[in-house]
C-alpha positions as CSV (number, residue, x, y, z in Angstrom):
1,M,0.0,0.0,0.0
2,T,2.8,2.5,0.8
3,T,4.6,1.7,-2.5
4,V,1.4,2.4,-4.5
5,F,0.9,5.7,-2.5
6,R,4.5,6.8,-3.1
7,A,4.1,6.1,-6.8
8,N,0.9,8.1,-7.1
9,R,1.2,10.9,-4.5
10,E,2.1,13.7,-6.9
11,S,-0.2,12.7,-9.7
12,M,-3.4,12.7,-7.5
13,L,-2.8,16.4,-6.8
14,V,-3.9,19.4,-8.8
15,T,-1.0,20.9,-10.7
16,A,-0.7,23.9,-8.4
17,M,-0.1,21.6,-5.4
18,Q,2.5,19.3,-7.0
19,G,6.2,19.5,-6.3
20,N,5.8,21.0,-2.8
21,D,5.7,17.8,-0.8
22,T,2.1,18.5,-0.1
23,L,1.5,14.9,0.7
24,F,4.1,13.3,2.9
25,I,5.4,9.7,2.7
26,S,5.5,9.3,6.5
27,E,5.4,11.4,9.6
28,T,7.3,10.4,12.7
29,F,6.3,11.4,16.3
30,D,8.3,10.8,19.5
31,R,6.6,8.4,21.9
32,D,6.3,11.2,24.4
33,A,3.6,12.9,22.2
34,F,1.4,9.8,22.4
35,D,2.1,9.1,26.1
36,T,1.1,12.7,26.9
37,L,-2.2,12.4,24.9
38,L,-3.0,9.0,26.5
39,A,-2.3,10.5,30.0
40,E,-5.2,12.9,29.5
41,T,-7.9,12.5,32.1
42,G,-10.5,10.1,30.6
43,A,-8.4,9.2,27.6
44,S,-9.2,5.8,26.2
45,G,-7.6,6.1,22.7
46,L,-6.3,8.3,20.0
47,R,-7.8,9.8,16.9
48,F,-5.8,11.1,13.9
49,Y,-6.9,13.8,11.6
50,L,-5.3,15.1,8.4
51,G,-4.5,18.8,8.7
52,M,-2.6,21.4,6.6
53,N,0.3,23.5,7.9
54,T,1.2,27.1,6.8
55,N,3.3,25.7,4.0
56,M,0.2,24.0,2.5
57,Q,1.6,20.6,3.4
58,V,-0.7,17.9,4.7
59,C,0.1,16.8,8.3
60,I,-1.2,14.5,11.0
61,V,-3.0,16.0,14.0
62,A,-3.5,13.5,16.9
63,V,-5.9,14.0,19.8
64,A,-7.0,11.8,22.7
65,I,-10.6,10.5,22.8
66,D,-12.8,9.5,25.7
67,E,-14.7,6.2,26.2
68,N,-17.6,7.7,24.1
69,G,-15.3,8.4,21.2
70,D,-15.4,12.2,21.8
71,D,-12.3,14.3,21.2
72,I,-10.6,15.7,24.3
73,L,-9.8,19.2,23.1
74,P,-8.8,22.6,24.6
75,D,-11.6,25.2,24.9
76,P,-12.3,26.4,21.3
77,V,-12.7,30.0,22.4
78,T,-9.7,30.5,24.7
79,L,-7.6,27.5,23.7
80,A,-7.1,27.0,27.4
81,E,-6.6,23.5,28.6
82,P,-9.3,22.2,31.0
83,L,-8.2,20.5,34.2
84,G,-6.5,17.3,33.1
85,G,-5.0,18.7,29.9
86,A,-6.3,18.4,26.4
87,K,-3.1,18.5,24.4
88,I,-2.9,18.1,20.7
89,A,0.1,16.4,18.9
90,E,0.9,17.9,15.6
91,L,4.6,18.4,15.5
92,G,5.8,15.3,13.7
93,V,8.8,15.0,11.4
94,H,7.8,14.7,7.7
95,C,9.4,12.4,5.1
96,P,10.5,14.0,2.9
97,P,12.8,15.7,3.8
98,L,13.8,13.5,6.8
99,C,13.1,9.9,5.7
100,P,13.9,6.6,7.3
101,P,16.6,4.5,5.6
102,P,15.4,1.8,3.2
103,P,15.3,-1.7,4.6
104,P,18.3,-3.9,4.2
105,V,18.4,-6.0,1.0
106,G,16.2,-9.0,1.3
107,R,14.1,-7.5,4.2
108,A,10.7,-6.1,3.5
109,G,9.8,-2.8,5.1
110,L,7.6,0.3,4.8
111,G,10.3,3.0,5.0
112,G,12.6,4.6,2.4
113,T,11.7,7.0,-0.4
């Protein structure tokens, strides 16, 4: 699936969005980001959204969810965190430009460019 995506990621974009790494190959987050989200009061899982940064590149935005499947978010007006948190993880590292090395010869993997 990742090979098919890499082969088609530019061609599925309108011309104006091509050549800008609008669609990333992978995005890497430190474990701390997910530990922090899962430590939210009432967190029972994570939800991932696709967002867009100021460079018009797609990015992943992760939030904790509660047992009802509702997002645990900061207050939308003040962006203040309620008691217990409500953090959002959105500072992953994109590939490209920082990509994992390809797997060793003879070993299947998802990384590389």
